N, C-alpha and C positions, 0 to 999 in steps of 0.2 A: 327611871328615865335614862340615867347614865348607862346602865347595862344595855338597854335597847340601842342606844346610840353606838355603843362600842360594838355590839353584834352586827349592826348594819354596816358599820365601817369595815369590819373584817370581811364581810361578804363582798363589799365593793372592791376591796383590795385584792381578794382572790380572783374576782372577775377580771380585774385589770391585768393581773399577772397571767391569767389564762389567755387573755386576748393578746398580750405581749408575746406569748410563746408561738403564735401563729407565724408561719413563714411569710416574709414580706416579699412581694413580687412587683414588678412593673409589667405593663401589658401594652399591646398594640392591637390593631384590628386588621385581619386579613381582608384583602380586596382583590378584585379582578382588574386586570389590564390586558391590553394587546401586547403579547410578548413576541418579539422577533424570533423566529425559529431558524437560527443559523447554526450550522454544524461545522466544526473544525476537525480536520483529519490530518495526520502527519504521515509522511512517506518519503522515500528516497527517489530521486530522479533516475529514470532508466532511459536508455537509447530507444528510439522508435523500433529499430531492428538491430539485432546483434548476431554477427556471424562468426563462428569459430572456424579458423583456417587450419586444416589438418589433412594429411594424405589418407588415402583409403587403406593403405597398409604401411607398416613400419619401414622407415628408411632413414639414411643418414643425411643430416642437413649440411649442404654445401655453402649456402649463402642466405642471409636474411637482410633484405634491402631497407627495411624500415624499423622504427623503434616506437615505443609508447609515446603518444602525443602527436605523431606524424599524421598529416592528412593524406588520404589515399583516394583514388578514383576507381570507379567500377572498371574491371578488366586489367588493372595495373598488376604487374608481376611483383610479388612480395617475397617469395621464398623459392630458392632453387635447391633441389635435393639431388643426391647422388644419381648419376645417369647411366651407370654401368649396365644395369638391367635393361633400361630402355634402348641402349645401343645394341645389345644382343637381340632384342625383339625387332629392332629396325632392320638389322642384317637378315634375320629370318624372314621378315615381311618382304624384303626386296628379292630374296631367293625364290619364295613361293610365287611372287608376281611374275618373275621371269619364266618359271616353269609353266604357269598358267597361260601366258602369252604364247609360249612355244606349243602348248597343247592345242590352242585355238588355231594356230597356223597349220599344224599337222592335220587337224580335222577338216580345214578348208581345202586341202589338197588330197583328202581321202586316205591319209596315212595314220590318222588317229581315230579315237572313239569319243562319242558324246559322254560316255560314262567317265572317262578320264578328265574331260573338261569340267564336268559337274563336280567331281570330287575336288579338283584343284580350286574351283571357284569357292566351294565351301571352306576349304582350308585358308584361302586368301581372305575371305570375309572375317573368319575367326581371328586370324593373325592381325588384321588391320584394327579390329575392335580391341584386341588385347594391347596393341601398340598405342592406340589413341588413349585408352584408359591409363596406361602407364605414363604417357606424356602429361596428361592432366594432373597426375600425382607426382610429377617430377618438377614442374613449374607451377607453384600455387599462386593463384590470382585472387584479387578481391572481387566478390560478387556485387558489392555496393560501394557507393561513395560515402566516406565517413572518416573517422579518426581511429587510430590504433589505441585500444584501451588496455591491452594486456599482451605481454610477450613472455613465453614460458621456457624458451630454449635459446641456445647459442650455436653458432656454426660449429660443426663437428659432433654435436649431440645426435643421439638416435631418438627419433620421435617415439612417443609413448601414448599414454591414455589422454594426456592433456593436449589441447590444440596448440599449434606453434604460435599463432597470433589470434587475437580477438579484435574484430573491427565493429565499431558502433556507429550507427547512422544518427547524427545529431540534428540534421536539417531535412525538411523544413519544420519538423516538430520533435519534441521529446515527450515522454509520458511519465506519469506517476500512477501507482496502483494503490487505491485506498480500499478499506473494508467498511461497508455500510451495514447497519443493523437491519433485521427483518422489518422492524417498525418503519424504517425510513425508505425501504425499497419502493413502496408504492408512490412516493413523492419525488423520487429521483429518476429522471428520464434522460435518454440520449439527447445531446444537443444543449442541455442546460448549462448556462454560463457559470463559471466559478472564478474565485479570486485566489491567487497564489502568492505567497511571500517566501523568501529564502533568507536564511541567516547570513548567507554570503553577500546579499545585497540589501542591507538594512534601509528601511524607508522607501523601498521600491515595491510597487504592486504589479503583478503580472496577471493577464487574463487568459483563461483557458476554457475548455468545454468538456462535459462528460461525453466520452466517445463510445463507451460500451459498458453495460451492466451484465456481468456474467450470470447465466441462468440457474446456477446451482449454488447451494448454500454450503459453507464450511461447517461440518457437523461439530467441530470442536469449539469454534467461536460463535456459531450461529450468525455469520455475516456473509455478505455477498461481495465478491471481488468486483471492483469498479475501476475502469481505465479512464484517466483524465489526460487529455493531450494539451500541450502548451506550444504555441508558435515559437520557433527558435531559429529563424532564418540567419541570424548573426552568429549562431552557435555560442552565445553567451552563457547559456545554462548548460552545465556539465553533468554527466552521469555521476551518481553518488551524492549530489547535493541534497541537503535536508530541506524539505518543503512542507509548508502548512497550506492546506487546501480548505477554503471556506466556501460553503454552499448555502445560499439563501433559500429557505423553504417557506417563505412568507411569514405569517404571524398567527398566533392562536390566543384566544381570550382565556387566560388561566389565572388561578389564584396566586398571589405573591405575598410573602411575609418577610420581615427583617431576618437577615441571616442569623442574628443572635437567638432567634426563636427555635432554631433547629438544634436538636440534641442527638448526639451519637450514642447508641447503646453500647456499653462496655462489653467487649468480647465478641462483637458482631459488626456487620456493616449496616445494620438497620438504623434508620433515622426517625426521630420522634419529635412531636411538638405538643406542649401542654396547652390545652384549651380550657379557658375559664368559663364556667356556667354556674350561676347561683352560688357563688362564693367558693366553689370547689373546682379542682382541676382534673381533667381526664388526660390520659397518656395516649395520644393518637399517633399511630405509625403512618408515615408519609412517604411518598415517592417523589424524589427530587427531579426537577428539570434543570434548567440552566441557572447559573449564578451570575449576576451582573451587579457591579458596584457593591452595595451592602444588602442586596435582596436576593432571595431564592424564589424561583418558580416552583410551585408544587403541582404535580400532576394528579395526585391522589391524597386523600386523608383529611383535608381541611376544606371547609365551605366558605363561600364569600360572606363576610361579615362576622366570622368567628373572632372572639377575643382570645389572643394568644399571649402566652407569657414570654417575655424577652429577657428578663433578668431574675435571678433568685432560684434557678432550677435545681441547684445542688441539694436543697432540703426537701424537694418535692417527690411525691410518689402518686400513683393513680388514686384519685378520690380524696386527696388531702385538702382540708380547708385552708384558705390563704387569706392574707390581708393585702390589698392592693395599695401600693404607695402612690 
């Protein structure tokens, strides 16, 4: 009787020890909710239009009338270049003009020929065109109303490959360029309202609209360039500012789990969740959506009502039996 008791006790102790060796986990239940589909993109502010002010051919700079940050108006004279070449062209134009008028007078009294008049008229037109072109490149004007955003030379310098000045148009709007994924292209359309924040203006929200979705995809990033425009009548927003653009794409009814349930596979970017069924866990690869508070949205890999492990994953592997705490 004693031996039987001893044997039974040994078996019970072994069973207890075996049971104690099981990994202990805590669990939660995956469930569906309506998840707001908001996407946040980051970009730098750009001027609506940007004009590079430069001559058509190299020339020496005589005077620069503005500097970075100065406001300019359309048609305003900004840069004066050396005029020695234009002076020579003007003298040549005046001489050809006199010869042409003399040839016309001679033709009228019968002492000249139509051929001479025609030849001088062609020379006059070519000289005037050459002079006008040189004048446009002797006094450089701003084609738009805006702000000088760059200056690359000083008086006395010879112009080169860079523009002398760059003028940016900051009103009535500025723009940011964001890159949207192929999956989101169908839901983002022109005219869609967006919310924008700037690090330079903490606590302030700005409204904008999607202005244009470019029709071609970037083969490297698999994204579409999208232009967002922001009203800026006061010119408060400056080019180069860092912006966060938030687009509301409605909501989707998706599965969510606690963020503690999501495990990253070592050596890869894959994410997994352990699902408990009949006392054992399975290693399910998941596709993450958004993270909000302490919850992850899952787009693939977990079903509504699945029991998921939220602690104790370090001792787990696919198919392992566990004890639920």
